[in-house]
N, CA, C and O atoms as CSV, one atom per row, in Angstrom:
chain,resi,resn,atom,element,x,y,z
A,1,MET,N,N,41.143,25.255,-66.950
A,1,MET,CA,C,41.186,24.088,-66.125
A,1,MET,C,C,42.491,24.119,-65.327
A,1,MET,O,O,43.565,24.342,-65.887
A,2,THR,N,N,42.390,23.896,-64.031
A,2,THR,CA,C,43.559,23.889,-63.165
A,2,THR,C,C,44.066,22.467,-63.042
A,2,THR,O,O,43.293,21.530,-62.844
A,3,ARG,N,N,45.370,22.321,-63.163
A,3,ARG,CA,C,45.953,20.990,-63.069
A,3,ARG,C,C,46.606,20.845,-61.702
A,3,ARG,O,O,47.405,21.694,-61.306
A,4,LEU,N,N,46.276,19.777,-60.973
A,4,LEU,CA,C,46.807,19.546,-59.643
A,4,LEU,C,C,47.661,18.295,-59.687
A,4,LEU,O,O,47.188,17.224,-60.064
A,5,LEU,N,N,48.919,18.431,-59.302
A,5,LEU,CA,C,49.819,17.295,-59.262
A,5,LEU,C,C,49.955,16.838,-57.810
A,5,LEU,O,O,50.188,17.652,-56.916
A,6,ALA,N,N,49.812,15.565,-57.587
A,6,ALA,CA,C,49.973,15.016,-56.236
A,6,ALA,C,C,50.731,13.707,-56.349
A,6,ALA,O,O,50.530,12.944,-57.294
A,7,SER,N,N,51.588,13.452,-55.399
A,7,SER,CA,C,52.314,12.186,-55.411
A,7,SER,C,C,51.872,11.355,-54.224
A,7,SER,O,O,51.536,11.901,-53.173
A,8,GLY,N,N,51.869,10.047,-54.378
A,8,GLY,CA,C,51.492,9.143,-53.289
A,8,GLY,C,C,50.060,9.360,-52.883
A,8,GLY,O,O,49.188,9.562,-53.728
A,9,CYS,N,N,49.816,9.319,-51.592
A,9,CYS,CA,C,48.468,9.470,-51.034
A,9,CYS,C,C,48.336,10.795,-50.316
A,9,CYS,O,O,47.461,10.945,-49.464
A,10,GLY,N,N,49.188,11.768,-50.638
A,10,GLY,CA,C,49.218,13.022,-49.911
A,10,GLY,C,C,47.972,13.870,-50.079
A,10,GLY,O,O,47.627,14.617,-49.163
A,11,PHE,N,N,47.280,13.790,-51.209
A,11,PHE,CA,C,46.112,14.626,-51.439
A,11,PHE,C,C,44.916,13.751,-51.776
A,11,PHE,O,O,45.022,12.811,-52.564
A,12,ALA,N,N,43.788,14.067,-51.179
A,12,ALA,CA,C,42.550,13.360,-51.508
A,12,ALA,C,C,41.564,14.410,-51.992
A,12,ALA,O,O,41.045,15.193,-51.197
A,13,ILE,N,N,41.311,14.426,-53.270
A,13,ILE,CA,C,40.351,15.356,-53.836
A,13,ILE,C,C,39.329,14.549,-54.602
A,13,ILE,O,O,39.540,13.371,-54.892
A,14,ALA,N,N,38.244,15.176,-54.921
A,14,ALA,CA,C,37.146,14.470,-55.575
A,14,ALA,C,C,37.590,13.774,-56.850
A,14,ALA,O,O,37.130,12.670,-57.139
A,15,ALA,N,N,38.476,14.399,-57.617
A,15,ALA,CA,C,38.899,13.826,-58.886
A,15,ALA,C,C,39.688,12.538,-58.705
A,15,ALA,O,O,39.739,11.716,-59.619
A,16,VAL,N,N,40.298,12.349,-57.551
A,16,VAL,CA,C,41.083,11.138,-57.329
A,16,VAL,C,C,40.564,10.362,-56.115
A,16,VAL,O,O,41.336,9.684,-55.437
A,17,ALA,N,N,39.290,10.459,-55.848
A,17,ALA,CA,C,38.701,9.800,-54.672
A,17,ALA,C,C,38.951,8.299,-54.695
A,17,ALA,O,O,39.254,7.715,-53.655
A,18,ALA,N,N,38.835,7.680,-55.820
A,18,ALA,CA,C,39.057,6.238,-55.906
A,18,ALA,C,C,40.516,5.905,-55.580
A,18,ALA,O,O,40.798,4.926,-54.889
A,19,TYR,N,N,41.429,6.723,-56.080
A,19,TYR,CA,C,42.851,6.501,-55.824
A,19,TYR,C,C,43.149,6.666,-54.341
A,19,TYR,O,O,43.839,5.832,-53.756
A,20,SER,N,N,42.643,7.718,-53.729
A,20,SER,CA,C,42.931,7.941,-52.315
A,20,SER,C,C,42.283,6.862,-51.455
A,20,SER,O,O,42.835,6.478,-50.424
A,21,GLY,N,N,41.121,6.374,-51.868
A,21,GLY,CA,C,40.491,5.280,-51.122
A,21,GLY,C,C,41.364,4.041,-51.132
A,21,GLY,O,O,41.459,3.342,-50.123
A,22,ALA,N,N,42.000,3.758,-52.256
A,22,ALA,CA,C,42.892,2.611,-52.355
A,22,ALA,C,C,44.111,2.812,-51.447
A,22,ALA,O,O,44.604,1.866,-50.834
A,23,CYS,N,N,44.580,4.046,-51.372
A,23,CYS,CA,C,45.729,4.337,-50.506
A,23,CYS,C,C,45.361,4.147,-49.048
A,23,CYS,O,O,46.143,3.590,-48.278
A,24,LEU,N,N,44.185,4.604,-48.662
A,24,LEU,CA,C,43.752,4.431,-47.275
A,24,LEU,C,C,43.614,2.953,-46.928
A,24,LEU,O,O,43.974,2.539,-45.826
A,25,ALA,N,N,43.101,2.162,-47.851
A,25,ALA,CA,C,42.968,0.724,-47.596
A,25,ALA,C,C,44.331,0.077,-47.427
A,25,ALA,O,O,44.499,-0.795,-46.574
A,26,ALA,N,N,45.305,0.489,-48.225
A,26,ALA,CA,C,46.652,-0.065,-48.110
A,26,ALA,C,C,47.296,0.359,-46.797
A,26,ALA,O,O,48.009,-0.428,-46.175
A,27,ALA,N,N,47.052,1.597,-46.368
A,27,ALA,CA,C,47.630,2.091,-45.119
A,27,ALA,C,C,47.023,1.384,-43.914
A,27,ALA,O,O,47.679,1.278,-42.878
A,28,ALA,N,N,45.807,0.904,-44.019
A,28,ALA,CA,C,45.129,0.265,-42.901
A,28,ALA,C,C,45.369,-1.244,-42.861
A,28,ALA,O,O,44.764,-1.944,-42.050
A,29,ALA,N,N,46.239,-1.744,-43.721
A,29,ALA,CA,C,46.515,-3.180,-43.732
A,29,ALA,C,C,47.059,-3.607,-42.371
A,29,ALA,O,O,47.863,-2.890,-41.774
A,30,PRO,N,N,46.628,-4.767,-41.877
A,30,PRO,CA,C,47.057,-5.196,-40.551
A,30,PRO,C,C,48.557,-5.448,-40.498
A,30,PRO,O,O,49.151,-5.960,-41.446
A,31,ALA,N,N,49.154,-5.079,-39.372
A,31,ALA,CA,C,50.575,-5.305,-39.153
A,31,ALA,C,C,50.800,-6.768,-38.772
A,31,ALA,O,O,49.856,-7.499,-38.473
A,32,SER,N,N,52.034,-7.167,-38.789
A,32,SER,CA,C,52.383,-8.528,-38.414
A,32,SER,C,C,51.905,-8.809,-37.000
A,32,SER,O,O,52.041,-7.959,-36.120
A,33,SER,N,N,51.355,-9.977,-36.775
A,33,SER,CA,C,50.829,-10.315,-35.459
A,33,SER,C,C,51.815,-11.153,-34.647
A,33,SER,O,O,51.424,-11.824,-33.692
A,34,ALA,N,N,53.089,-11.114,-35.024
A,34,ALA,CA,C,54.104,-11.849,-34.276
A,34,ALA,C,C,54.239,-11.245,-32.880
A,34,ALA,O,O,54.245,-10.023,-32.731
A,35,PRO,N,N,54.346,-12.092,-31.860
A,35,PRO,CA,C,54.477,-11.557,-30.502
A,35,PRO,C,C,55.816,-10.841,-30.352
A,35,PRO,O,O,56.795,-11.211,-31.000
A,36,PRO,N,N,55.863,-9.814,-29.498
A,36,PRO,CA,C,57.127,-9.100,-29.321
A,36,PRO,C,C,58.189,-10.027,-28.737
A,36,PRO,O,O,57.893,-10.888,-27.909
A,37,ALA,N,N,59.406,-9.841,-29.172
A,37,ALA,CA,C,60.507,-10.698,-28.732
A,37,ALA,C,C,60.982,-10.292,-27.336
A,37,ALA,O,O,61.038,-9.107,-27.007
A,38,ARG,N,N,61.320,-11.285,-26.528
A,38,ARG,CA,C,61.920,-11.036,-25.220
A,38,ARG,C,C,63.426,-10.996,-25.413
A,38,ARG,O,O,63.987,-11.791,-26.168
A,39,VAL,N,N,64.063,-10.079,-24.736
A,39,VAL,CA,C,65.516,-9.965,-24.803
A,39,VAL,C,C,66.085,-10.229,-23.414
A,39,VAL,O,O,65.442,-9.947,-22.402
A,40,HIS,N,N,67.300,-10.773,-23.378
A,40,HIS,CA,C,67.961,-11.047,-22.105
A,40,HIS,C,C,68.975,-9.941,-21.836
A,40,HIS,O,O,69.679,-9.497,-22.742
A,41,PHE,N,N,69.041,-9.504,-20.590
A,41,PHE,CA,C,70.027,-8.508,-20.182
A,41,PHE,C,C,70.707,-9.003,-18.916
A,41,PHE,O,O,70.123,-9.768,-18.148
A,42,ALA,N,N,71.934,-8.568,-18.702
A,42,ALA,CA,C,72.683,-8.905,-17.496
A,42,ALA,C,C,73.777,-7.875,-17.338
A,42,ALA,O,O,74.622,-7.719,-18.220
A,43,GLY,N,N,73.768,-7.176,-16.231
A,43,GLY,CA,C,74.796,-6.179,-15.987
A,43,GLY,C,C,74.475,-5.344,-14.772
A,43,GLY,O,O,73.481,-5.562,-14.080
A,44,CYS,N,N,75.334,-4.393,-14.535
A,44,CYS,CA,C,75.170,-3.492,-13.395
A,44,CYS,C,C,74.152,-2.407,-13.732
A,44,CYS,O,O,74.176,-1.839,-14.824
A,45,VAL,N,N,73.267,-2.128,-12.794
A,45,VAL,CA,C,72.268,-1.078,-12.979
A,45,VAL,C,C,72.948,0.271,-12.755
A,45,VAL,O,O,73.575,0.506,-11.722
A,46,LYS,N,N,72.809,1.153,-13.751
A,46,LYS,CA,C,73.429,2.478,-13.710
A,46,LYS,C,C,72.351,3.534,-13.875
A,46,LYS,O,O,71.292,3.262,-14.441
A,47,PRO,N,N,72.616,4.740,-13.384
A,47,PRO,CA,C,71.648,5.816,-13.624
A,47,PRO,C,C,71.682,6.229,-15.093
A,47,PRO,O,O,72.747,6.270,-15.710
A,48,GLY,N,N,70.529,6.528,-15.640
A,48,GLY,CA,C,70.461,7.014,-17.016
A,48,GLY,C,C,70.762,8.497,-17.077
A,48,GLY,O,O,70.966,9.141,-16.048
A,49,VAL,N,N,70.790,9.037,-18.282
A,49,VAL,CA,C,71.072,10.458,-18.453
A,49,VAL,C,C,69.891,11.320,-18.015
A,49,VAL,O,O,70.075,12.492,-17.686
A,50,GLU,N,N,68.702,10.768,-18.005
A,50,GLU,CA,C,67.512,11.479,-17.519
A,50,GLU,C,C,67.242,11.044,-16.086
A,50,GLU,O,O,67.432,9.877,-15.744
A,51,ALA,N,N,66.806,11.966,-15.258
A,51,ALA,CA,C,66.547,11.687,-13.843
A,51,ALA,C,C,65.561,10.531,-13.675
A,51,ALA,O,O,64.524,10.480,-14.337
A,52,GLY,N,N,65.903,9.611,-12.780
A,52,GLY,CA,C,65.015,8.500,-12.463
A,52,GLY,C,C,65.100,7.323,-13.409
A,52,GLY,O,O,64.398,6.330,-13.215
A,53,CYS,N,N,65.938,7.404,-14.425
A,53,CYS,CA,C,66.047,6.317,-15.397
A,53,CYS,C,C,67.140,5.339,-14.976
A,53,CYS,O,O,68.164,5.735,-14.418
A,54,LEU,N,N,66.907,4.061,-15.251
A,54,LEU,CA,C,67.865,3.001,-14.923
A,54,LEU,C,C,68.273,2.289,-16.201
A,54,LEU,O,O,67.432,1.944,-17.031
A,55,ILE,N,N,69.583,2.071,-16.349
A,55,ILE,CA,C,70.143,1.469,-17.559
A,55,ILE,C,C,71.009,0.277,-17.183
A,55,ILE,O,O,71.748,0.323,-16.200
A,56,VAL,N,N,70.915,-0.797,-17.975
A,56,VAL,CA,C,71.825,-1.941,-17.868
A,56,VAL,C,C,72.454,-2.116,-19.242
A,56,VAL,O,O,71.753,-2.180,-20.252
A,57,GLU,N,N,73.781,-2.192,-19.274
A,57,GLU,CA,C,74.495,-2.392,-20.539
A,57,GLU,C,C,74.928,-3.842,-20.640
A,57,GLU,O,O,75.574,-4.374,-19.738
A,58,THR,N,N,74.568,-4.471,-21.739
A,58,THR,CA,C,74.876,-5.882,-21.987
A,58,THR,C,C,75.430,-6.018,-23.390
A,58,THR,O,O,74.778,-5.625,-24.358
A,59,GLY,N,N,76.623,-6.569,-23.510
A,59,GLY,CA,C,77.193,-6.829,-24.831
A,59,GLY,C,C,77.233,-5.609,-25.720
A,59,GLY,O,O,76.998,-5.727,-26.922
A,60,GLY,N,N,77.522,-4.437,-25.174
A,60,GLY,CA,C,77.615,-3.227,-25.967
A,60,GLY,C,C,76.283,-2.571,-26.273
A,60,GLY,O,O,76.247,-1.570,-26.989
A,61,LYS,N,N,75.191,-3.103,-25.756
A,61,LYS,CA,C,73.874,-2.524,-25.993
A,61,LYS,C,C,73.289,-2.066,-24.665
A,61,LYS,O,O,73.423,-2.749,-23.649
A,62,ALA,N,N,72.642,-0.911,-24.678
A,62,ALA,CA,C,72.031,-0.369,-23.460
A,62,ALA,C,C,70.549,-0.721,-23.428
A,62,ALA,O,O,69.843,-0.608,-24.430
A,63,TYR,N,N,70.101,-1.145,-22.267
A,63,TYR,CA,C,68.684,-1.444,-22.051
A,63,TYR,C,C,68.156,-0.542,-20.951
A,63,TYR,O,O,68.775,-0.403,-19.896
A,64,ASN,N,N,67.023,0.061,-21.200
A,64,ASN,CA,C,66.350,0.898,-20.218
A,64,ASN,C,C,65.456,-0.029,-19.388
A,64,ASN,O,O,64.463,-0.551,-19.894
A,65,VAL,N,N,65.807,-0.231,-18.124
A,65,VAL,CA,C,65.065,-1.144,-17.241
A,65,VAL,C,C,64.257,-0.368,-16.202
A,65,VAL,O,O,63.913,-0.904,-15.148
A,66,SER,N,N,63.959,0.880,-16.501
A,66,SER,CA,C,63.254,1.750,-15.562
A,66,SER,C,C,61.871,1.230,-15.182
A,66,SER,O,O,61.362,1.563,-14.112
A,67,SER,N,N,61.263,0.427,-16.032
A,67,SER,CA,C,59.928,-0.086,-15.710
A,67,SER,C,C,59.959,-1.034,-14.515
A,67,SER,O,O,58.909,-1.360,-13.962
A,68,ALA,N,N,61.158,-1.483,-14.105
A,68,ALA,CA,C,61.293,-2.367,-12.943
A,68,ALA,C,C,61.993,-1.658,-11.789
A,68,ALA,O,O,62.625,-2.310,-10.957
A,69,LYS,N,N,61.890,-0.321,-11.726
A,69,LYS,CA,C,62.650,0.412,-10.712
A,69,LYS,C,C,62.220,0.078,-9.287
A,69,LYS,O,O,62.958,0.383,-8.350
A,70,LYS,N,N,61.058,-0.534,-9.091
A,70,LYS,CA,C,60.665,-0.978,-7.746
A,70,LYS,C,C,61.500,-2.178,-7.310
A,70,LYS,O,O,61.640,-2.442,-6.116
A,71,LEU,N,N,62.055,-2.906,-8.284
A,71,LEU,CA,C,62.861,-4.092,-7.996
A,71,LEU,C,C,64.361,-3.832,-8.088
A,71,LEU,O,O,65.155,-4.613,-7.564
A,72,LEU,N,N,64.755,-2.753,-8.742
A,72,LEU,CA,C,66.165,-2.501,-9.040
A,72,LEU,C,C,66.652,-1.205,-8.409
A,72,LEU,O,O,65.875,-0.287,-8.148
A,73,SER,N,N,67.960,-1.153,-8.172
A,73,SER,CA,C,68.566,0.087,-7.682
A,73,SER,C,C,69.956,0.239,-8.295
A,73,SER,O,O,70.576,-0.744,-8.701
A,74,VAL,N,N,70.434,1.467,-8.355
A,74,VAL,CA,C,71.748,1.768,-8.910
A,74,VAL,C,C,72.810,1.019,-8.112
A,74,VAL,O,O,72.789,1.019,-6.881
A,75,GLY,N,N,73.736,0.382,-8.822
A,75,GLY,CA,C,74.814,-0.367,-8.200
A,75,GLY,C,C,74.517,-1.844,-8.018
A,75,GLY,O,O,75.397,-2.609,-7.624
A,76,GLN,N,N,73.305,-2.247,-8.295
A,76,GLN,CA,C,72.892,-3.648,-8.184
A,76,GLN,C,C,73.195,-4.366,-9.496
A,76,GLN,O,O,73.104,-3.766,-10.567
A,77,PHE,N,N,73.555,-5.650,-9.416
A,77,PHE,CA,C,73.663,-6.463,-10.617
A,77,PHE,C,C,72.269,-7.008,-10.906
A,77,PHE,O,O,71.573,-7.442,-9.989
A,78,ALA,N,N,71.859,-6.989,-12.157
A,78,ALA,CA,C,70.541,-7.493,-12.528
A,78,ALA,C,C,70.642,-8.306,-13.805
A,78,ALA,O,O,71.288,-7.893,-14.768
A,79,ALA,N,N,70.002,-9.464,-13.804
A,79,ALA,CA,C,69.905,-10.307,-14.995
A,79,ALA,C,C,68.456,-10.730,-15.137
A,79,ALA,O,O,67.800,-11.076,-14.154
A,80,GLY,N,N,67.963,-10.700,-16.356
A,80,GLY,CA,C,66.574,-11.089,-16.585
A,80,GLY,C,C,66.205,-10.912,-18.040
A,80,GLY,O,O,67.066,-10.793,-18.912
A,81,THR,N,N,64.910,-10.899,-18.283
A,81,THR,CA,C,64.392,-10.702,-19.625
A,81,THR,C,C,63.332,-9.617,-19.603
A,81,THR,O,O,62.749,-9.314,-18.562
A,82,GLY,N,N,63.097,-9.043,-20.761
A,82,GLY,CA,C,62.053,-8.044,-20.917
A,82,GLY,C,C,61.646,-7.955,-22.372
A,82,GLY,O,O,62.350,-8.439,-23.259
A,83,VAL,N,N,60.516,-7.338,-22.607
A,83,VAL,CA,C,60.021,-7.136,-23.966
A,83,VAL,C,C,60.572,-5.807,-24.470
A,83,VAL,O,O,60.345,-4.761,-23.861
A,84,GLY,N,N,61.293,-5.854,-25.579
A,84,GLY,CA,C,61.917,-4.660,-26.138
A,84,GLY,C,C,60.969,-3.809,-26.948
A,84,GLY,O,O,59.845,-4.209,-27.250
A,85,GLY,N,N,61.444,-2.630,-27.293
A,85,GLY,CA,C,60.691,-1.745,-28.174
A,85,GLY,C,C,59.675,-0.873,-27.481
A,85,GLY,O,O,58.819,-0.291,-28.148
A,86,GLY,N,N,59.735,-0.758,-26.170
A,86,GLY,CA,C,58.777,0.061,-25.441
A,86,GLY,C,C,59.065,1.550,-25.574
A,86,GLY,O,O,60.114,1.943,-26.083
A,87,MET,N,N,58.142,2.365,-25.120
A,87,MET,CA,C,58.284,3.813,-25.150
A,87,MET,C,C,58.773,4.283,-23.779
A,87,MET,O,O,58.436,3.692,-22.753
A,88,SER,N,N,59.565,5.344,-23.775
A,88,SER,CA,C,60.107,5.868,-22.528
A,88,SER,C,C,60.508,7.318,-22.699
A,88,SER,O,O,60.804,7.766,-23.807
A,89,THR,N,N,60.516,8.049,-21.599
A,89,THR,CA,C,61.017,9.421,-21.618
A,89,THR,C,C,62.504,9.461,-21.324
A,89,THR,O,O,63.088,10.543,-21.268
A,90,CYS,N,N,63.129,8.312,-21.135
A,90,CYS,CA,C,64.546,8.259,-20.766
A,90,CYS,C,C,65.485,8.623,-21.912
A,90,CYS,O,O,66.622,9.020,-21.659
A,91,MET,N,N,65.051,8.504,-23.138
A,91,MET,CA,C,65.854,8.896,-24.301
A,91,MET,C,C,67.174,8.136,-24.382
A,91,MET,O,O,68.161,8.654,-24.905
A,92,GLN,N,N,67.195,6.902,-23.861
A,92,GLN,CA,C,68.444,6.152,-23.835
A,92,GLN,C,C,68.129,4.667,-23.759
A,92,GLN,O,O,67.304,4.242,-22.951
A,93,GLY,N,N,68.774,3.896,-24.584
A,93,GLY,CA,C,68.628,2.449,-24.541
A,93,GLY,C,C,67.284,1.962,-25.058
A,93,GLY,O,O,66.350,2.739,-25.253
A,94,ASP,N,N,67.213,0.664,-25.272
A,94,ASP,CA,C,65.978,0.006,-25.691
A,94,ASP,C,C,65.110,-0.149,-24.448
A,94,ASP,O,O,65.482,-0.872,-23.523
A,95,ALA,N,N,63.963,0.516,-24.411
A,95,ALA,CA,C,63.090,0.488,-23.244
A,95,ALA,C,C,62.420,-0.884,-23.131
A,95,ALA,O,O,61.683,-1.298,-24.026
A,96,LEU,N,N,62.679,-1.576,-22.037
A,96,LEU,CA,C,62.099,-2.889,-21.800
A,96,LEU,C,C,60.870,-2.780,-20.914
A,96,LEU,O,O,60.820,-1.968,-19.990
A,97,SER,N,N,59.882,-3.609,-21.212
A,97,SER,CA,C,58.692,-3.715,-20.372
A,97,SER,C,C,58.537,-5.177,-19.977
A,97,SER,O,O,59.261,-6.037,-20.478
A,98,ASP,N,N,57.614,-5.457,-19.098
A,98,ASP,CA,C,57.342,-6.827,-18.641
A,98,ASP,C,C,58.646,-7.521,-18.226
A,98,ASP,O,O,58.932,-8.635,-18.664
A,99,ILE,N,N,59.427,-6.850,-17.379
A,99,ILE,CA,C,60.726,-7.368,-16.949
A,99,ILE,C,C,60.548,-8.472,-15.908
A,99,ILE,O,O,59.810,-8.322,-14.934
A,100,VAL,N,N,61.246,-9.585,-16.144
A,100,VAL,CA,C,61.264,-10.714,-15.213
A,100,VAL,C,C,62.728,-10.977,-14.882
A,100,VAL,O,O,63.526,-11.283,-15.768
A,101,LEU,N,N,63.079,-10.856,-13.598
A,101,LEU,CA,C,64.461,-11.096,-13.183
A,101,LEU,C,C,64.726,-12.584,-13.049
A,101,LEU,O,O,63.855,-13.347,-12.633
A,102,ASP,N,N,65.954,-12.993,-13.412
A,102,ASP,CA,C,66.362,-14.391,-13.261
A,102,ASP,C,C,66.374,-14.740,-11.774
A,102,ASP,O,O,66.754,-13.921,-10.937
A,103,ASN,N,N,65.954,-15.960,-11.457
A,103,ASN,CA,C,65.957,-16.418,-10.069
A,103,ASN,C,C,66.549,-17.809,-10.035
A,103,ASN,O,O,65.930,-18.748,-10.534
A,104,PRO,N,N,67.719,-17.969,-9.467
A,104,PRO,CA,C,68.516,-16.965,-8.778
A,104,PRO,C,C,69.329,-16.147,-9.770
A,104,PRO,O,O,69.483,-16.524,-10.932
A,105,GLN,N,N,69.847,-15.019,-9.291
A,105,GLN,CA,C,70.720,-14.191,-10.117
A,105,GLN,C,C,72.036,-14.947,-10.324
A,105,GLN,O,O,72.518,-15.598,-9.398
A,106,PRO,N,N,72.624,-14.872,-11.521
A,106,PRO,CA,C,73.875,-15.589,-11.786
A,106,PRO,C,C,75.040,-14.977,-11.006
A,106,PRO,O,O,74.966,-13.824,-10.582
A,107,PRO,N,N,76.126,-15.756,-10.815
A,107,PRO,CA,C,77.309,-15.191,-10.171
A,107,PRO,C,C,77.840,-14.018,-11.006
A,107,PRO,O,O,77.748,-14.025,-12.233
A,108,HIS,N,N,78.388,-13.025,-10.328
A,108,HIS,CA,C,78.858,-11.837,-11.042
A,108,HIS,C,C,79.861,-11.080,-10.182
A,108,HIS,O,O,79.979,-11.315,-8.979
A,109,ASP,N,N,80.576,-10.174,-10.822
A,109,ASP,CA,C,81.488,-9.287,-10.107
A,109,ASP,C,C,80.670,-8.221,-9.387
A,109,ASP,O,O,79.536,-7.930,-9.767
A,110,THR,N,N,81.255,-7.651,-8.355
A,110,THR,CA,C,80.592,-6.568,-7.633
A,110,THR,C,C,80.465,-5.350,-8.537
A,110,THR,O,O,81.396,-4.997,-9.261
A,111,CYS,N,N,79.324,-4.727,-8.484
A,111,CYS,CA,C,79.082,-3.526,-9.284
A,111,CYS,C,C,79.548,-2.297,-8.511
A,111,CYS,O,O,79.366,-2.206,-7.297
A,112,ALA,N,N,80.145,-1.365,-9.223
A,112,ALA,CA,C,80.486,-0.071,-8.634
A,112,ALA,C,C,79.217,0.764,-8.604
A,112,ALA,O,O,78.470,0.806,-9.582
A,113,LYS,N,N,78.979,1.415,-7.500
A,113,LYS,CA,C,77.776,2.251,-7.414
A,113,LYS,C,C,78.076,3.594,-8.055
A,113,LYS,O,O,78.552,4.522,-7.402
A,114,GLU,N,N,77.788,3.679,-9.345
A,114,GLU,CA,C,78.042,4.900,-10.103
A,114,GLU,C,C,76.972,5.933,-9.810
A,114,GLU,O,O,75.784,5.615,-9.751
A,115,THR,N,N,77.395,7.152,-9.629
A,115,THR,CA,C,76.438,8.225,-9.417
A,115,THR,C,C,76.315,9.124,-10.645
A,115,THR,O,O,75.450,9.998,-10.709
A,116,HIS,N,N,77.199,8.891,-11.621
A,116,HIS,CA,C,77.144,9.678,-12.858
A,116,HIS,C,C,76.205,8.993,-13.838
A,116,HIS,O,O,76.204,7.767,-13.952
A,117,PRO,N,N,75.418,9.773,-14.535
A,117,PRO,CA,C,74.555,9.173,-15.563
A,117,PRO,C,C,75.411,8.489,-16.634
A,117,PRO,O,O,76.471,8.985,-17.018
A,118,SER,N,N,74.929,7.358,-17.096
A,118,SER,CA,C,75.652,6.663,-18.163
A,118,SER,C,C,75.220,7.214,-19.507
A,118,SER,O,O,74.097,7.693,-19.663
A,119,ALA,N,N,76.105,7.142,-20.459
A,119,ALA,CA,C,75.799,7.598,-21.815
A,119,ALA,C,C,76.041,6.424,-22.750
A,119,ALA,O,O,76.864,5.554,-22.467
A,120,LEU,N,N,75.330,6.406,-23.849
A,120,LEU,CA,C,75.528,5.351,-24.844
A,120,LEU,C,C,76.931,5.477,-25.414
A,120,LEU,O,O,77.425,6.581,-25.644
A,121,HIS,N,N,77.550,4.365,-25.632
A,121,HIS,CA,C,78.916,4.351,-26.164
A,121,HIS,C,C,78.884,4.350,-27.655
A,121,HIS,O,O,79.935,4.339,-28.295
């Protein structure tokens, strides 16, 4: 008789079909249905480290605002909200989606038009 050791739900064999079925049911449990949180950002739009990416740094945190690149440009001040946790090829900052800019934009200092990609601090 061959003895097979398996931990967790890694193996599903006939001898442990009931066990693996229970694991699959637990893995398929519904996730929290809380709506994604909106985050506020305000700062100068800078180029990201990847071509075409736009970053705004607020309070020591970087936000990827590339999803609003039709509304934003490097060197512009931007304040608004977006839904965090999005996916991006920018590899930098929390990727925001569903970006809504504040209207009107708050008073701010002039932004330097940086041409160097920004890096996370």
